[in-house]
Legacy VTK file of the C-alpha trace (Angstrom):
# vtk DataFile Version 3.0
C-alpha trace
ASCII
DATASET POLYDATA
POINTS 97 float
104.573 88.381 73.964
105.831 91.322 71.961
104.099 94.697 71.626
101.722 93.759 68.811
100.685 90.446 70.397
100.163 92.100 73.799
98.182 94.967 72.263
95.976 92.487 70.389
95.462 90.528 73.611
94.350 93.699 75.423
92.297 94.903 72.462
94.123 98.205 72.103
96.442 99.768 69.532
100.147 99.026 69.640
100.905 102.753 69.999
98.570 103.045 72.988
100.387 100.212 74.731
103.739 101.822 73.924
102.523 105.129 75.381
101.261 103.427 78.532
104.593 101.656 78.999
106.548 104.884 78.537
104.265 106.647 81.048
104.573 103.669 83.429
100.804 103.140 83.597
100.697 100.011 81.469
101.123 96.341 82.315
104.393 94.994 83.662
106.985 94.220 81.040
110.624 93.363 80.682
113.138 94.749 78.236
115.714 92.367 76.813
118.102 94.184 74.533
115.905 96.260 72.248
112.835 94.032 72.713
110.100 94.660 75.256
108.216 91.542 76.284
104.981 90.998 78.196
103.865 87.916 80.088
100.264 86.807 79.683
99.906 86.614 83.472
100.929 90.281 83.778
98.429 91.259 81.089
95.684 89.355 82.936
96.587 91.130 86.198
96.488 94.463 84.367
93.013 93.667 83.020
91.789 92.694 86.498
93.157 95.933 87.976
91.431 98.006 85.310
88.191 96.093 85.861
88.362 96.756 89.612
89.174 100.426 88.963
86.209 100.751 86.603
83.816 99.109 89.083
84.999 101.468 91.836
84.489 104.468 89.549
80.991 103.285 88.578
80.002 102.843 92.245
81.229 106.336 93.061
79.339 107.739 90.070
76.122 105.971 91.078
76.393 107.393 94.593
76.749 110.909 93.224
73.608 110.650 91.125
70.585 112.220 92.713
72.659 114.961 94.302
72.154 117.335 91.429
71.171 120.937 91.611
67.668 121.978 92.499
65.543 122.050 89.374
62.454 124.225 89.302
59.623 123.173 87.062
56.843 125.460 86.028
53.679 124.899 84.036
54.049 128.332 82.428
57.742 128.992 81.785
57.067 132.356 80.110
55.164 133.571 83.169
57.960 132.331 85.415
60.569 134.196 83.372
58.450 137.353 83.448
58.107 137.062 87.251
61.850 136.704 87.696
62.510 139.717 85.494
59.974 141.822 87.425
61.564 140.820 90.730
65.050 141.636 89.418
63.827 145.018 88.188
62.186 145.742 91.536
65.388 144.871 93.419
67.383 147.060 91.059
65.001 150.043 91.399
64.828 149.905 95.187
68.566 149.430 95.754
69.804 152.239 93.475
69.993 155.539 95.430
LINES 1 98
97 0 1 2 3 4 5 6 7 8 9 10 11 12 13 14 15 16 17 18 19 20 21 22 23 24 25 26 27 28 29 30 31 32 33 34 35 36 37 38 39 40 41 42 43 44 45 46 47 48 49 50 51 52 53 54 55 56 57 58 59 60 61 62 63 64 65 66 67 68 69 70 71 72 73 74 75 76 77 78 79 80 81 82 83 84 85 86 87 88 89 90 91 92 93 94 95 96
């Protein structure tokens, strides 16, 4: 397959495929003269690799969920903010000589 056929097969733009090939992150290809050709088998392998990579990334992302920062909830957020400001003021007053 040529660039346009391979790009259509992968569902991407021809320019994207050309960029991937130039960066050596795209599917395997062969250059004959001025033509670059792709085998369907190599495109299928590329799709499988990307699918595996995506699944691995999703698993890692799911494992990281739930490890977020501590979130404080308050029924009266204005009172909470006032309390924090009073505490900060108290620390400031008692630490300044």
